C-alpha positions in Angstrom: -15.9 -15.0 2.5 -12.3 -15.1 1.4 -9.8 -12.2 1.3 -10.1 -10.3 -2.0 -7.3 -9.9 -4.6 -6.5 -6.2 -4.5 -3.8 -3.8 -5.6 -2.2 -4.0 -2.2 1.1 -5.8 -2.5 1.3 -4.9 -6.2 0.8 -1.2 -6.6 4.0 0.8 -5.9 2.4 4.2 -5.6 -1.0 5.3 -4.2 -1.6 8.9 -5.2 -3.9 10.9 -2.9 -6.1 13.5 -4.7 -8.6 15.8 -3.1 -11.9 14.5 -4.5 -13.4 18.0 -4.8 -10.5 19.1 -7.1 -12.0 17.5 -10.2 -9.2 19.0 -12.3 -6.6 17.1 -10.3 -8.6 13.9 -10.2 -8.7 13.9 -14.0 -5.0 14.3 -14.3 -4.3 11.6 -11.6 -6.5 9.0 -13.4 -4.4 9.4 -16.6 -1.1 9.9 -14.9 1.8 7.6 -13.8 0.5 6.4 -10.4 -0.2 2.7 -10.0 -3.4 3.5 -7.9 -5.3 6.6 -7.1 -7.0 7.4 -3.7 -9.8 10.0 -3.9 -9.5 11.8 -0.6 -12.6 12.8 1.3 -10.7 13.4 4.6 -7.6 15.5 5.4 -7.3 17.3 2.0 -10.9 18.4 1.9 -12.0 21.5 3.9 -15.3 21.2 5.9 -17.2 23.4 3.5 -16.3 21.1 0.6 -17.1 17.7 2.1 -20.4 17.3 0.3 -19.0 18.4 -3.0 -16.0 16.0 -2.6 -18.3 13.1 -1.8 -20.5 13.8 -4.9 -17.4 14.2 -7.1 -15.9 10.9 -5.9 -19.1 9.0 -6.6 -19.2 10.6 -10.1 -15.6 9.7 -10.8 -16.3 6.1 -9.8 -19.1 5.8 -12.3 -16.6 6.3 -15.2 -14.4 3.5 -16.7 -11.0 3.4 -15.1 -7.7 1.9 -16.2 -6.1 1.8 -12.7 -7.4 1.0 -9.2 -9.4 3.8 -7.7 -9.9 3.8 -3.9 -11.5 6.3 -1.6 -10.3 7.6 1.7 -13.4 8.3 3.7 -13.7 10.3 6.9 -13.5 8.7 10.3 -16.2 6.2 11.3 -17.3 8.1 14.4 -18.5 11.3 12.8 -21.3 12.6 10.6 -19.0 13.0 7.6 -17.9 9.4 7.8 -21.5 8.2 8.1 -22.4 10.2 5.0 -19.4 8.8 3.2 -20.4 5.2 4.0 -23.9 5.9 2.8 -22.6 7.1 -0.5 -20.0 4.5 -1.0 -22.3 1.6 -0.2 -23.6 1.8 -3.8 -20.6 3.5 -5.6 -18.4 0.4 -5.7 -14.8 1.8 -5.6 -12.0 -0.7 -5.9 -11.5 -0.3 -2.1 -11.9 2.1 0.8 -9.3 3.5 3.1 -10.5 4.0 6.6 -8.6 6.6 8.8 -7.9 6.6 12.5 -9.1 3.0 13.1 -9.0 1.4 16.5 -12.2 -0.6 16.9 -12.4 -4.0 15.2 -16.1 -4.3 15.6 -16.7 -1.0 13.8 -14.4 -2.2 10.9 -16.3 -5.4 10.6 -19.6 -3.6 10.4 -18.3 -1.2 7.8 -16.9 -4.0 5.6 -20.2 -5.9 5.7 -22.0 -2.8 4.6 -19.7 -1.7 1.8 -18.8 -5.2 0.5 -15.5 -3.9 -0.9 -11.9 -4.3 0.3 -11.0 -2.0 3.2 -7.5 -0.6 4.0 -7.1 0.4 7.6 -5.0 3.4 8.7 -3.7 3.2 12.2 -3.0 6.7 13.6 -3.2 6.3 17.3 -1.5 4.4 20.1 -4.6 2.3 20.5 -4.8 1.5 16.8 -1.2 0.2 16.8 -1.9 -1.9 19.9 -4.9 -3.4 18.1 -3.1 -3.9 14.8 -3.4 -7.7 14.6 -7.0 -7.7 15.8 -7.9 -5.1 13.2 -6.1 -7.0 10.5 -8.2 -10.1 11.3 -11.4 -8.3 12.0 -13.1 -9.2 8.6 -12.2 -11.1 5.5 -12.5 -7.8 3.4 -9.7 -6.2 5.4 -7.1 -6.0 2.6 -4.3 -4.3 4.6 -3.3 -2.3 7.6 -0.9 0.7 7.4 0.2 3.6 9.5 -0.7 7.3 9.3 2.6 8.4 10.7 2.0 12.1 11.1 -1.1 11.6 13.3 0.5 8.7 15.1 3.6 10.8 16.0 1.3 13.6 17.4 -0.6 11.0 19.4 2.6 9.6 20.9 4.2 13.0 21.5 7.3 12.0 19.6 9.4 14.3 17.5 12.0 12.0 16.1 10.7 9.9 13.1 13.0 7.1 14.1 10.8 6.6 17.2 8.1 5.2 14.8 10.3 2.3 13.6 8.9 -0.1 16.2 5.3 0.8 15.0 6.4 0.2 11.4 7.6 -3.3 12.3 4.4 -3.9 14.3 2.2 -3.4 11.2 4.5 -5.5 9.0 4.2 -8.4 11.5 0.4 -7.8 11.9 -0.2 -7.9 8.1 1.9 -11.0 7.5 0.6 -12.8 10.5 -3.0 -12.2 9.3 -2.1 -13.5 5.8 -2.2 -10.0 4.2 0.2 -8.4 1.8 3.1 -6.3 2.9 1.8 -2.9 4.2 1.9 0.3 2.2 4.4 2.9 3.6 3.0 6.2 4.9 3.1 9.6 3.2 6.4 11.5 3.0 5.2 15.0 3.8 8.3 17.1 2.8 7.6 17.7 -0.9 10.9 19.5 -1.5 13.0 16.6 -0.1 12.9 13.9 -2.9 16.2 12.5 -1.8 14.8 12.0 1.7 11.8 10.3 0.2 14.0 8.0 -1.9 16.1 7.0 1.1 13.1 6.5 3.4 11.3 4.4 0.7 14.3 2.1 0.3 14.4 1.8 4.1 10.7 1.0 4.2 11.1 -1.6 1.4 14.0 -3.3 3.3 11.8 -3.3 6.5 9.0 -5.2 4.8 6.8 -2.6 3.2 5.7 -2.6 -0.4 4.5 0.6 -2.1 3.9 4.0 -0.7 1.2 6.7 -0.4 2.2 9.9 -2.1 0.6 13.4 -2.2 2.2 14.8 -5.3 3.1 13.4 -8.8 6.7 14.5 -8.3 7.0 11.8 -5.6 6.1 9.0 -8.0 9.5 8.4 -9.7 11.6 7.9 -6.5 8.9 5.7 -5.0 8.6 3.6 -8.2 12.3 3.2 -8.3 12.5 2.0 -4.7 9.8 -0.6 -5.1 10.6 -1.9 -8.6 13.1 -4.9 -8.5 16.4 -3.9 -10.1 17.4 -5.8 -13.2 20.4 -7.4 -11.3 18.0 -8.7 -8.7 15.8 -10.2 -11.4 18.7 -11.8 -13.2 20.0 -13.2 -9.9 16.6 -14.7 -9.0 16.2 -16.3 -12.4 19.7 -17.8 -12.1 18.9 -19.2 -8.7 15.7 -20.8 -9.9 17.6 -22.2 -12.8 20.0 -23.8 -10.4 17.0 -25.1 -8.4 15.8 -27.0 -11.5 19.2 -28.6 -11.9 19.4 -29.6 -8.2 15.8 -30.9 -8.2 16.7 -33.2 -11.1 19.6 -34.5 -9.0 17.3 -35.0 -5.9 18.6 -32.2 -3.7 16.4 -29.9 -1.6 19.1 -27.6 -0.3 22.4 -26.9 -2.2 25.1 -24.4 -3.0 24.6 -22.9 -6.4 27.3 -21.9 -8.9 27.7 -18.5 -7.3 28.4 -20.0 -3.9 24.9 -19.2 -2.4 23.3 -21.7 0.0 19.9 -22.3 -1.4 17.0 -23.8 0.7 13.2 -23.4 0.4 13.2 -20.0 2.2 15.7 -18.6 -0.3 13.7 -20.1 -3.2 10.4 -18.5 -1.9 12.1 -15.1 -1.8 13.4 -15.4 -5.4 9.9 -16.4 -6.6 8.3 -13.5 -4.8 10.8 -11.1 -6.3 10.1 -12.4 -9.8 6.4 -12.1 -9.2 7.0 -8.4 -8.7 9.1 -8.0 -11.8 7.5 -6.0 -14.6 6.7 -7.7 -17.9 8.2 -6.4 -21.1 5.1 -4.2 -21.9 4.8 -2.9 -18.3 5.8 0.8 -17.9 7.7 -0.3 -14.8 10.1 -2.2 -17.0 12.1 1.0 -17.6 12.6 1.4 -13.9 13.7 -2.2 -13.4 17.0 -1.6 -15.2 18.0 1.0 -12.6 20.0 0.7 -9.4 17.5 1.0 -6.5 20.0 1.4 -3.7 
């Protein structure tokens, strides 16, 4: 079994929606998010767990224009077991699994669901096992942090203390051959400037895309993770110079802008152009803006 092609590494935004709030689910599925995550876990009170599960399954039966994933409850509880039972036949585009630390449990779940799984590390043990979890099954599509729970588990108060954990999951994903990880939720809904700055920092640290909890957060997140037009133009010019150099038999050269170009620089330019929106893509409007 080979790793599946998923929205991870492509979707800029992953909008969480409480699955029992069918009014919000309907809006999210026709909104501006690149992907929607129907939440059965933190956003659903205990008395609504069964209703949320049934609503998620019903939503998955309808045609959908964007990827729809489900965040289930933890694997070690009755709610999580009931979620797995329901999702085994519901066929979401993927499943987010919270508070993961056990690679064997992940492999068992992936075999049962037969859909991509996105693992959320929210404890010290989970972060320690990041690479093992990323390699635990071919259907593991990505590994990310749940930063609020992780900070509580580590007894840290300064968000900067989690930078090492961020880099740990970046390395684990890439070492396992997975896409860049999705950045964690920004919990301060009133601080869109902080969200924008933190998203740019996450982008520059090796993340791609971000989980969000309100539609107002979509625009700054999309702006951060959409290549700016100047970057696109620069990458295209670089590849144009590569074509000229290749015709002259050079594998490394200095282009007309004075940039030293070697295979690593070329790979970065090609990756950026792969992310660039097409002319009919709604993200094309964002591409013309300054991201910094």
